[in-house]
PQR file with spaces between the fields and no chain letter, atoms N, CA, C, O and H, PARSE charges and radii, in Angstrom:
ATOM       1  N    UNK     1     118.884   40.443   -7.621 -0.4000 1.5000
ATOM       2  CA   UNK     1     118.342   40.567   -9.003 -0.0000 2.0000
ATOM       3  C    UNK     1     117.315   42.095   -7.933  0.5500 1.7000
ATOM       4  O    UNK     1     116.783   41.985   -6.829 -0.5500 1.4000
ATOM       5  N    UNK     2     117.405   43.539   -8.985 -0.4000 1.5000
ATOM       6  CA   UNK     2     117.213   44.317   -8.691 -0.0000 2.0000
ATOM       7  C    UNK     2     115.184   43.859   -9.493  0.5500 1.7000
ATOM       8  O    UNK     2     114.751   43.223  -10.454 -0.5500 1.4000
ATOM       9  H    UNK     2     117.837   43.628   -9.882  0.4000 1.0000
ATOM      10  N    UNK     3     114.452   44.854   -8.078 -0.4000 1.5000
ATOM      11  CA   UNK     3     113.502   44.583   -7.762 -0.0000 2.0000
ATOM      12  C    UNK     3     112.787   45.422   -9.956  0.5500 1.7000
ATOM      13  O    UNK     3     112.340   44.849  -10.950 -0.5500 1.4000
ATOM      14  H    UNK     3     114.804   45.370   -7.298  0.4000 1.0000
ATOM      15  N    UNK     4     113.017   46.510   -9.718 -0.4000 1.5000
ATOM      16  CA   UNK     4     112.553   47.277  -11.230 -0.0000 2.0000
ATOM      17  C    UNK     4     112.592   46.669  -12.377  0.5500 1.7000
ATOM      18  O    UNK     4     111.738   46.730  -13.261 -0.5500 1.4000
ATOM      19  H    UNK     4     113.380   46.976   -8.911  0.4000 1.0000
ATOM      20  N    UNK     5     114.432   45.559  -12.386 -0.4000 1.5000
ATOM      21  CA   UNK     5     114.372   45.159  -14.183 -0.0000 2.0000
ATOM      22  C    UNK     5     113.228   44.042  -13.850  0.5500 1.7000
ATOM      23  O    UNK     5     112.919   43.589  -14.952 -0.5500 1.4000
ATOM      24  H    UNK     5     115.126   45.509  -11.668  0.4000 1.0000
ATOM      25  N    UNK     6     112.382   43.325  -12.749 -0.4000 1.5000
ATOM      26  CA   UNK     6     111.997   42.172  -13.238 -0.0000 2.0000
ATOM      27  C    UNK     6     110.541   42.688  -13.120  0.5500 1.7000
ATOM      28  O    UNK     6     109.743   41.815  -13.462 -0.5500 1.4000
ATOM      29  H    UNK     6     112.633   43.693  -11.854  0.4000 1.0000
ATOM      30  N    UNK     7     109.940   43.888  -12.724 -0.4000 1.5000
ATOM      31  CA   UNK     7     108.915   44.450  -12.819 -0.0000 2.0000
ATOM      32  C    UNK     7     108.555   45.731  -14.926  0.5500 1.7000
ATOM      33  O    UNK     7     107.755   46.564  -15.353 -0.5500 1.4000
ATOM      34  H    UNK     7     110.588   44.598  -12.446  0.4000 1.0000
ATOM      35  N    UNK     8     109.826   44.962  -15.420 -0.4000 1.5000
ATOM      36  CA   UNK     8     110.034   45.045  -16.524 -0.0000 2.0000
ATOM      37  C    UNK     8     109.583   44.414  -17.461  0.5500 1.7000
ATOM      38  O    UNK     8     109.130   44.848  -18.520 -0.5500 1.4000
ATOM      39  H    UNK     8     110.475   44.285  -15.073  0.4000 1.0000
ATOM      40  N    UNK     9     109.735   42.936  -16.962 -0.4000 1.5000
ATOM      41  CA   UNK     9     109.452   41.656  -17.937 -0.0000 2.0000
ATOM      42  C    UNK     9     108.261   41.732  -18.607  0.5500 1.7000
ATOM      43  O    UNK     9     107.310   42.004  -17.875 -0.5500 1.4000
ATOM      44  H    UNK     9     110.104   42.584  -16.101  0.4000 1.0000
ATOM      45  N    UNK    10     108.075   41.619  -19.466 -0.4000 1.5000
ATOM      46  CA   UNK    10     106.836   41.337  -20.407 -0.0000 2.0000
ATOM      47  C    UNK    10     106.980   40.251  -21.117  0.5500 1.7000
ATOM      48  O    UNK    10     107.887   40.199  -21.947 -0.5500 1.4000
ATOM      49  H    UNK    10     108.848   41.398  -20.061  0.4000 1.0000
ATOM      50  N    UNK    11     106.153   39.232  -20.933 -0.4000 1.5000
ATOM      51  CA   UNK    11     106.131   37.740  -21.538 -0.0000 2.0000
ATOM      52  C    UNK    11     105.457   37.632  -22.323  0.5500 1.7000
ATOM      53  O    UNK    11     104.947   38.709  -22.632 -0.5500 1.4000
ATOM      54  H    UNK    11     105.416   39.275  -20.259  0.4000 1.0000
ATOM      55  N    UNK    12     105.101   36.728  -22.946 -0.4000 1.5000
ATOM      56  CA   UNK    12     104.339   36.571  -24.333 -0.0000 2.0000
ATOM      57  C    UNK    12     103.201   36.868  -23.300  0.5500 1.7000
ATOM      58  O    UNK    12     103.423   38.070  -23.445 -0.5500 1.4000
ATOM      59  H    UNK    12     105.516   35.854  -22.694  0.4000 1.0000
ATOM      60  N    UNK    13     102.447   36.857  -22.625 -0.4000 1.5000
ATOM      61  CA   UNK    13     101.004   36.475  -22.492 -0.0000 2.0000
ATOM      62  C    UNK    13     100.433   37.948  -22.270  0.5500 1.7000
ATOM      63  O    UNK    13      99.223   37.909  -22.493 -0.5500 1.4000
ATOM      64  H    UNK    13     102.267   35.881  -22.507  0.4000 1.0000
ATOM      65  N    UNK    14     100.921   39.469  -21.849 -0.4000 1.5000
ATOM      66  CA   UNK    14     101.289   40.709  -21.744 -0.0000 2.0000
ATOM      67  C    UNK    14     101.052   41.517  -23.220  0.5500 1.7000
ATOM      68  O    UNK    14     100.152   42.301  -23.522 -0.5500 1.4000
ATOM      69  H    UNK    14     101.904   39.501  -21.668  0.4000 1.0000
ATOM      70  N    UNK    15     102.462   40.918  -24.205 -0.4000 1.5000
ATOM      71  CA   UNK    15     102.760   41.051  -25.587 -0.0000 2.0000
ATOM      72  C    UNK    15     101.602   40.713  -26.426  0.5500 1.7000
ATOM      73  O    UNK    15     101.061   41.487  -27.217 -0.5500 1.4000
ATOM      74  H    UNK    15     103.193   40.281  -23.959  0.4000 1.0000
ATOM      75  N    UNK    16     101.234   39.383  -26.170 -0.4000 1.5000
ATOM      76  CA   UNK    16     100.029   39.161  -27.573 -0.0000 2.0000
ATOM      77  C    UNK    16      99.095   39.813  -27.447  0.5500 1.7000
ATOM      78  O    UNK    16      98.281   40.115  -28.320 -0.5500 1.4000
ATOM      79  H    UNK    16     101.673   38.755  -25.527  0.4000 1.0000
ATOM      80  N    UNK    17      99.106   40.181  -26.065 -0.4000 1.5000
ATOM      81  CA   UNK    17      97.419   40.906  -26.116 -0.0000 2.0000
ATOM      82  C    UNK    17      97.485   42.757  -26.607  0.5500 1.7000
ATOM      83  O    UNK    17      96.488   43.443  -26.829 -0.5500 1.4000
ATOM      84  H    UNK    17      99.767   39.935  -25.357  0.4000 1.0000
ATOM      85  N    UNK    18      98.652   43.139  -26.663 -0.4000 1.5000
ATOM      86  CA   UNK    18      98.849   44.273  -26.940 -0.0000 2.0000
ATOM      87  C    UNK    18      98.913   43.875  -28.619  0.5500 1.7000
ATOM      88  O    UNK    18      97.884   43.904  -29.294 -0.5500 1.4000
ATOM      89  H    UNK    18      99.462   42.581  -26.482  0.4000 1.0000
ATOM      90  N    UNK    19      99.406   43.736  -28.836 -0.4000 1.5000
ATOM      91  CA   UNK    19     100.176   42.876  -30.091 -0.0000 2.0000
ATOM      92  C    UNK    19      98.651   42.935  -31.092  0.5500 1.7000
ATOM      93  O    UNK    19      98.378   43.893  -31.815 -0.5500 1.4000
ATOM      94  H    UNK    19     100.242   43.712  -28.287  0.4000 1.0000
ATOM      95  N    UNK    20      97.921   41.901  -30.961 -0.4000 1.5000
ATOM      96  CA   UNK    20      96.491   41.679  -31.284 -0.0000 2.0000
ATOM      97  C    UNK    20      95.812   43.032  -31.398  0.5500 1.7000
ATOM      98  O    UNK    20      95.266   43.166  -32.493 -0.5500 1.4000
ATOM      99  H    UNK    20      98.143   41.123  -30.374  0.4000 1.0000
ATOM     100  N    UNK    21      95.672   44.191  -30.494 -0.4000 1.5000
ATOM     101  CA   UNK    21      94.971   45.335  -30.210 -0.0000 2.0000
ATOM     102  C    UNK    21      95.147   46.133  -31.161  0.5500 1.7000
ATOM     103  O    UNK    21      94.409   46.940  -31.727 -0.5500 1.4000
ATOM     104  H    UNK    21      96.115   44.082  -29.604  0.4000 1.0000
ATOM     105  N    UNK    22      96.551   45.729  -31.326 -0.4000 1.5000
ATOM     106  CA   UNK    22      97.455   46.859  -32.656 -0.0000 2.0000
ATOM     107  C    UNK    22      97.029   46.247  -34.274  0.5500 1.7000
ATOM     108  O    UNK    22      96.741   46.771  -35.350 -0.5500 1.4000
ATOM     109  H    UNK    22      97.150   45.073  -30.867  0.4000 1.0000
ATOM     110  N    UNK    23      97.174   44.843  -33.756 -0.4000 1.5000
ATOM     111  CA   UNK    23      97.268   44.669  -35.236 -0.0000 2.0000
ATOM     112  C    UNK    23      95.347   44.717  -35.657  0.5500 1.7000
ATOM     113  O    UNK    23      94.874   44.459  -36.764 -0.5500 1.4000
ATOM     114  H    UNK    23      97.408   44.417  -32.882  0.4000 1.0000
ATOM     115  N    UNK    24      94.836   44.977  -34.846 -0.4000 1.5000
ATOM     116  CA   UNK    24      93.094   45.201  -35.245 -0.0000 2.0000
ATOM     117  C    UNK    24      92.937   46.063  -35.497  0.5500 1.7000
ATOM     118  O    UNK    24      91.759   45.997  -35.849 -0.5500 1.4000
ATOM     119  H    UNK    24      95.220   45.187  -33.947  0.4000 1.0000
ATOM     120  N    UNK    25      93.284   47.195  -35.657 -0.4000 1.5000
ATOM     121  CA   UNK    25      93.640   48.647  -35.575 -0.0000 2.0000
ATOM     122  C    UNK    25      94.469   49.210  -36.935  0.5500 1.7000
ATOM     123  O    UNK    25      94.443   50.229  -37.625 -0.5500 1.4000
ATOM     124  H    UNK    25      94.241   47.250  -35.371  0.4000 1.0000
ATOM     125  N    UNK    26      95.300   47.801  -36.905 -0.4000 1.5000
ATOM     126  CA   UNK    26      96.196   48.380  -38.103 -0.0000 2.0000
ATOM     127  C    UNK    26      95.251   47.647  -39.412  0.5500 1.7000
ATOM     128  O    UNK    26      95.330   47.803  -40.631 -0.5500 1.4000
ATOM     129  H    UNK    26      95.320   46.973  -36.345  0.4000 1.0000
ATOM     130  N    UNK    27      94.619   47.052  -38.822 -0.4000 1.5000
ATOM     131  CA   UNK    27      94.149   46.074  -40.016 -0.0000 2.0000
ATOM     132  C    UNK    27      92.929   46.957  -40.430  0.5500 1.7000
ATOM     133  O    UNK    27      93.161   47.498  -41.511 -0.5500 1.4000
ATOM     134  H    UNK    27      94.555   46.925  -37.832  0.4000 1.0000
ATOM     135  N    UNK    28      91.343   47.373  -39.769 -0.4000 1.5000
ATOM     136  CA   UNK    28      90.854   47.931  -40.285 -0.0000 2.0000
ATOM     137  C    UNK    28      90.781   49.633  -40.808  0.5500 1.7000
ATOM     138  O    UNK    28      89.910   50.182  -41.483 -0.5500 1.4000
ATOM     139  H    UNK    28      91.154   46.934  -38.890  0.4000 1.0000
ATOM     140  N    UNK    29      91.948   50.162  -40.259 -0.4000 1.5000
ATOM     141  CA   UNK    29      92.219   51.319  -41.192 -0.0000 2.0000
ATOM     142  C    UNK    29      93.042   51.126  -42.200  0.5500 1.7000
ATOM     143  O    UNK    29      93.505   52.207  -42.563 -0.5500 1.4000
ATOM     144  H    UNK    29      92.656   49.717  -39.710  0.4000 1.0000
ATOM     145  N    UNK    30      93.495   50.092  -42.914 -0.4000 1.5000
ATOM     146  CA   UNK    30      93.988   49.385  -43.776 -0.0000 2.0000
ATOM     147  C    UNK    30      92.066   49.450  -45.105  0.5500 1.7000
ATOM     148  O    UNK    30      91.801   50.035  -46.156 -0.5500 1.4000
ATOM     149  H    UNK    30      93.119   49.214  -42.619  0.4000 1.0000
ATOM     150  N    UNK    31      91.317   48.547  -44.225 -0.4000 1.5000
ATOM     151  CA   UNK    31      90.320   48.572  -45.023 -0.0000 2.0000
ATOM     152  C    UNK    31      89.507   49.644  -45.266  0.5500 1.7000
ATOM     153  O    UNK    31      88.516   49.697  -45.995 -0.5500 1.4000
ATOM     154  H    UNK    31      91.532   48.072  -43.372  0.4000 1.0000
ATOM     155  N    UNK    32      90.169   50.762  -44.378 -0.4000 1.5000
ATOM     156  CA   UNK    32      89.276   52.010  -44.475 -0.0000 2.0000
ATOM     157  C    UNK    32      89.823   52.588  -45.085  0.5500 1.7000
ATOM     158  O    UNK    32      89.166   53.620  -44.953 -0.5500 1.4000
ATOM     159  H    UNK    32      90.973   50.718  -43.785  0.4000 1.0000
ATOM     160  N    UNK    33      91.405   53.118  -46.453 -0.4000 1.5000
ATOM     161  CA   UNK    33      92.517   53.476  -45.901 -0.0000 2.0000
ATOM     162  C    UNK    33      91.732   55.057  -46.874  0.5500 1.7000
ATOM     163  O    UNK    33      91.989   56.226  -46.584 -0.5500 1.4000
ATOM     164  H    UNK    33      91.939   52.279  -46.561  0.4000 1.0000
ATOM     165  N    UNK    34      90.791   54.604  -48.004 -0.4000 1.5000
ATOM     166  CA   UNK    34      90.159   55.316  -49.257 -0.0000 2.0000
ATOM     167  C    UNK    34      89.128   56.935  -48.027  0.5500 1.7000
ATOM     168  O    UNK    34      89.322   58.150  -47.993 -0.5500 1.4000
ATOM     169  H    UNK    34      90.583   53.655  -48.240  0.4000 1.0000
ATOM     170  N    UNK    35      88.186   56.082  -47.312 -0.4000 1.5000
ATOM     171  CA   UNK    35      87.874   56.646  -46.191 -0.0000 2.0000
ATOM     172  C    UNK    35      88.506   58.489  -45.446  0.5500 1.7000
ATOM     173  O    UNK    35      88.377   59.712  -45.388 -0.5500 1.4000
ATOM     174  H    UNK    35      88.028   55.094  -47.340  0.4000 1.0000
ATOM     175  N    UNK    36      89.459   56.807  -44.909 -0.4000 1.5000
ATOM     176  CA   UNK    36      89.908   57.948  -43.525 -0.0000 2.0000
ATOM     177  C    UNK    36      91.292   59.280  -44.382  0.5500 1.7000
ATOM     178  O    UNK    36      92.047   60.041  -43.778 -0.5500 1.4000
ATOM     179  H    UNK    36      89.564   55.813  -44.956  0.4000 1.0000
ATOM     180  N    UNK    37      91.157   59.103  -45.766 -0.4000 1.5000
ATOM     181  CA   UNK    37      92.693   60.139  -46.037 -0.0000 2.0000
ATOM     182  C    UNK    37      91.578   61.062  -46.630  0.5500 1.7000
ATOM     183  O    UNK    37      91.659   62.227  -46.240 -0.5500 1.4000
ATOM     184  H    UNK    37      90.543   58.485  -46.257  0.4000 1.0000
ATOM     185  N    UNK    38      90.324   60.720  -47.683 -0.4000 1.5000
ATOM     186  CA   UNK    38      88.735   61.614  -47.733 -0.0000 2.0000
ATOM     187  C    UNK    38      89.044   62.247  -46.264  0.5500 1.7000
ATOM     188  O    UNK    38      89.945   63.072  -46.107 -0.5500 1.4000
ATOM     189  H    UNK    38      90.258   59.774  -48.000  0.4000 1.0000
ATOM     190  N    UNK    39      88.286   61.825  -45.291 -0.4000 1.5000
ATOM     191  CA   UNK    39      88.301   62.466  -44.073 -0.0000 2.0000
ATOM     192  C    UNK    39      89.792   63.755  -43.460  0.5500 1.7000
ATOM     193  O    UNK    39      89.755   64.888  -42.979 -0.5500 1.4000
ATOM     194  H    UNK    39      87.555   61.154  -45.418  0.4000 1.0000
ATOM     195  N    UNK    40      90.760   62.943  -43.763 -0.4000 1.5000
ATOM     196  CA   UNK    40      91.840   64.015  -43.923 -0.0000 2.0000
ATOM     197  C    UNK    40      92.118   65.205  -44.274  0.5500 1.7000
ATOM     198  O    UNK    40      92.613   66.151  -43.662 -0.5500 1.4000
ATOM     199  H    UNK    40      90.790   62.023  -44.153  0.4000 1.0000
ATOM     200  N    UNK    41      91.606   65.016  -45.747 -0.4000 1.5000
ATOM     201  CA   UNK    41      91.686   66.006  -46.460 -0.0000 2.0000
ATOM     202  C    UNK    41      90.751   66.698  -46.397  0.5500 1.7000
ATOM     203  O    UNK    41      90.794   67.843  -46.848 -0.5500 1.4000
ATOM     204  H    UNK    41      91.204   64.247  -46.244  0.4000 1.0000
ATOM     205  N    UNK    42      89.325   66.035  -45.645 -0.4000 1.5000
ATOM     206  CA   UNK    42      88.415   67.878  -45.674 -0.0000 2.0000
ATOM     207  C    UNK    42      88.737   68.408  -44.551  0.5500 1.7000
ATOM     208  O    UNK    42      88.341   69.548  -44.308 -0.5500 1.4000
ATOM     209  H    UNK    42      89.290   65.106  -45.279  0.4000 1.0000
ATOM     210  N    UNK    43      89.572   67.657  -43.565 -0.4000 1.5000
ATOM     211  CA   UNK    43      89.531   68.541  -42.187 -0.0000 2.0000
ATOM     212  C    UNK    43      90.530   69.105  -42.144  0.5500 1.7000
ATOM     213  O    UNK    43      90.782   69.925  -41.261 -0.5500 1.4000
ATOM     214  H    UNK    43      89.893   66.730  -43.763  0.4000 1.0000
ATOM     215  N    UNK    44      91.539   68.714  -43.333 -0.4000 1.5000
ATOM     216  CA   UNK    44      93.016   70.170  -43.624 -0.0000 2.0000
ATOM     217  C    UNK    44      92.145   70.937  -44.358  0.5500 1.7000
ATOM     218  O    UNK    44      92.753   71.967  -44.648 -0.5500 1.4000
ATOM     219  H    UNK    44      91.335   68.047  -44.050  0.4000 1.0000
ATOM     220  N    UNK    45      90.773   70.969  -44.912 -0.4000 1.5000
ATOM     221  CA   UNK    45      90.701   72.381  -45.497 -0.0000 2.0000
ATOM     222  C    UNK    45      89.783   73.101  -45.542  0.5500 1.7000
ATOM     223  O    UNK    45      89.600   74.163  -46.137 -0.5500 1.4000
ATOM     224  H    UNK    45      90.279   70.132  -44.677  0.4000 1.0000
ATOM     225  N    UNK    46      88.739   72.083  -44.419 -0.4000 1.5000
ATOM     226  CA   UNK    46      88.328   72.951  -43.268 -0.0000 2.0000
ATOM     227  C    UNK    46      89.118   73.750  -43.019  0.5500 1.7000
ATOM     228  O    UNK    46      88.902   74.710  -43.759 -0.5500 1.4000
ATOM     229  H    UNK    46      88.888   71.221  -43.935  0.4000 1.0000
ATOM     230  N    UNK    47      90.262   74.005  -42.143 -0.4000 1.5000
ATOM     231  CA   UNK    47      90.646   74.543  -41.702 -0.0000 2.0000
ATOM     232  C    UNK    47      92.237   75.651  -42.483  0.5500 1.7000
ATOM     233  O    UNK    47      92.795   76.641  -42.010 -0.5500 1.4000
ATOM     234  H    UNK    47      90.437   73.225  -41.543  0.4000 1.0000
ATOM     235  N    UNK    48      92.382   75.224  -43.210 -0.4000 1.5000
ATOM     236  CA   UNK    48      93.230   75.772  -44.374 -0.0000 2.0000
ATOM     237  C    UNK    48      92.750   75.905  -46.684  0.5500 1.7000
ATOM     238  O    UNK    48      93.324   75.615  -47.734 -0.5500 1.4000
ATOM     239  H    UNK    48      91.928   74.420  -43.594  0.4000 1.0000
ATOM     240  N    UNK    49      91.835   76.321  -46.388 -0.4000 1.5000
ATOM     241  CA   UNK    49      91.122   75.951  -47.712 -0.0000 2.0000
ATOM     242  C    UNK    49      92.117   76.807  -48.495  0.5500 1.7000
ATOM     243  O    UNK    49      92.542   77.948  -48.314 -0.5500 1.4000
ATOM     244  H    UNK    49      91.368   76.557  -45.535  0.4000 1.0000
ATOM     245  N    UNK    50      92.351   75.855  -49.446 -0.4000 1.5000
ATOM     246  CA   UNK    50      93.325   76.644  -51.397 -0.0000 2.0000
ATOM     247  C    UNK    50      92.904   77.338  -51.613  0.5500 1.7000
ATOM     248  O    UNK    50      91.735   77.158  -51.270 -0.5500 1.4000
ATOM     249  H    UNK    50      92.005   74.928  -49.592  0.4000 1.0000
ATOM     250  N    UNK    51      93.098   78.916  -52.364 -0.4000 1.5000
ATOM     251  CA   UNK    51      92.446   79.807  -53.071 -0.0000 2.0000
ATOM     252  C    UNK    51      92.308   78.632  -54.712  0.5500 1.7000
ATOM     253  O    UNK    51      91.348   79.075  -55.343 -0.5500 1.4000
ATOM     254  H    UNK    51      94.048   79.062  -52.643  0.4000 1.0000
ATOM     255  N    UNK    52      92.678   77.899  -55.171 -0.4000 1.5000
ATOM     256  CA   UNK    52      92.392   77.311  -56.336 -0.0000 2.0000
ATOM     257  C    UNK    52      90.810   77.269  -55.913  0.5500 1.7000
ATOM     258  O    UNK    52      90.268   78.246  -56.428 -0.5500 1.4000
ATOM     259  H    UNK    52      93.458   77.539  -54.658  0.4000 1.0000
ATOM     260  N    UNK    53      89.849   76.466  -55.140 -0.4000 1.5000
ATOM     261  CA   UNK    53      88.845   76.504  -54.702 -0.0000 2.0000
ATOM     262  C    UNK    53      88.113   77.478  -54.918  0.5500 1.7000
ATOM     263  O    UNK    53      87.163   77.474  -55.700 -0.5500 1.4000
ATOM     264  H    UNK    53      90.290   75.672  -54.721  0.4000 1.0000
ATOM     265  N    UNK    54      88.622   78.753  -53.996 -0.4000 1.5000
ATOM     266  CA   UNK    54      87.916   79.963  -54.156 -0.0000 2.0000
ATOM     267  C    UNK    54      87.360   80.250  -55.654  0.5500 1.7000
ATOM     268  O    UNK    54      86.341   80.121  -56.333 -0.5500 1.4000
ATOM     269  H    UNK    54      89.395   78.756  -53.361  0.4000 1.0000
ATOM     270  N    UNK    55      88.913   80.799  -55.736 -0.4000 1.5000
ATOM     271  CA   UNK    55      88.806   80.877  -57.673 -0.0000 2.0000
ATOM     272  C    UNK    55      87.253   80.296  -58.585  0.5500 1.7000
ATOM     273  O    UNK    55      86.382   80.908  -59.203 -0.5500 1.4000
ATOM     274  H    UNK    55      89.741   80.904  -55.185  0.4000 1.0000
ATOM     275  N    UNK    56      87.490   78.761  -58.261 -0.4000 1.5000
ATOM     276  CA   UNK    56      86.808   78.232  -59.064 -0.0000 2.0000
ATOM     277  C    UNK    56      85.058   78.164  -58.530  0.5500 1.7000
ATOM     278  O    UNK    56      84.053   77.614  -58.979 -0.5500 1.4000
ATOM     279  H    UNK    56      88.197   78.264  -57.758  0.4000 1.0000
ATOM     280  N    UNK    57      85.248   78.719  -57.777 -0.4000 1.5000
ATOM     281  CA   UNK    57      83.068   78.224  -56.834 -0.0000 2.0000
ATOM     282  C    UNK    57      82.218   79.761  -57.358  0.5500 1.7000
ATOM     283  O    UNK    57      80.990   79.815  -57.278 -0.5500 1.4000
ATOM     284  H    UNK    57      86.065   79.166  -57.412  0.4000 1.0000
ATOM     285  N    UNK    58      82.972   80.859  -57.845 -0.4000 1.5000
ATOM     286  CA   UNK    58      82.541   81.631  -58.013 -0.0000 2.0000
ATOM     287  C    UNK    58      81.613   81.311  -59.758  0.5500 1.7000
ATOM     288  O    UNK    58      82.241   80.661  -60.594 -0.5500 1.4000
ATOM     289  H    UNK    58      83.968   80.815  -57.910  0.4000 1.0000
ATOM     290  N    UNK    59      80.432   81.730  -60.054 -0.4000 1.5000
ATOM     291  CA   UNK    59      80.389   82.186  -61.195 -0.0000 2.0000
ATOM     292  C    UNK    59      80.621   82.606  -62.296  0.5500 1.7000
ATOM     293  O    UNK    59      80.499   83.800  -62.021 -0.5500 1.4000
ATOM     294  H    UNK    59      79.922   82.258  -59.375  0.4000 1.0000
ATOM     295  N    UNK    60      80.917   82.594  -63.583 -0.4000 1.5000
ATOM     296  CA   UNK    60      80.841   83.220  -64.155 -0.0000 2.0000
ATOM     297  C    UNK    60      79.931   83.796  -65.075  0.5500 1.7000
ATOM     298  O    UNK    60      79.598   83.037  -65.985 -0.5500 1.4000
ATOM     299  H    UNK    60      81.016   81.624  -63.806  0.4000 1.0000
ATOM     300  N    UNK    61      79.486   84.819  -65.085 -0.4000 1.5000
ATOM     301  CA   UNK    61      78.699   85.403  -66.106 -0.0000 2.0000
ATOM     302  C    UNK    61      78.439   85.319  -67.731  0.5500 1.7000
ATOM     303  O    UNK    61      79.528   85.150  -68.279 -0.5500 1.4000
ATOM     304  H    UNK    61      79.757   85.436  -64.346  0.4000 1.0000
ATOM     305  N    UNK    62      77.474   85.374  -68.587 -0.4000 1.5000
ATOM     306  CA   UNK    62      78.048   84.897  -69.655 -0.0000 2.0000
ATOM     307  C    UNK    62      78.213   86.391  -70.357  0.5500 1.7000
ATOM     308  O    UNK    62      77.310   87.121  -69.948 -0.5500 1.4000
ATOM     309  H    UNK    62      76.589   85.511  -68.142  0.4000 1.0000
ATOM     310  N    UNK    63      78.993   86.990  -71.184 -0.4000 1.5000
ATOM     311  CA   UNK    63      78.744   87.316  -71.942 -0.0000 2.0000
ATOM     312  C    UNK    63      78.090   87.656  -73.530  0.5500 1.7000
ATOM     313  O    UNK    63      77.726   86.709  -74.227 -0.5500 1.4000
ATOM     314  H    UNK    63      79.727   86.398  -71.516  0.4000 1.0000
ATOM     315  N    UNK    64      78.007   88.690  -73.894 -0.4000 1.5000
ATOM     316  CA   UNK    64      76.245   89.041  -75.063 -0.0000 2.0000
ATOM     317  C    UNK    64      77.327   89.725  -76.026  0.5500 1.7000
ATOM     318  O    UNK    64      76.972   90.237  -77.087 -0.5500 1.4000
ATOM     319  H    UNK    64      78.303   89.459  -73.327  0.4000 1.0000
């Protein structure tokens, strides 16, 4: 038997720890999904603001 093949073996004791960590991260992400999307949107808008937001931010003068 080759040692490289034996070194790649992942038994249940190793896999369950990794799977538990991944499940925890996914669970927290799902609980806060709305806040995650808002934060990602703010980051994207910070680096690439849309023209529409700039046009609406200018106050208009009332005409008499």
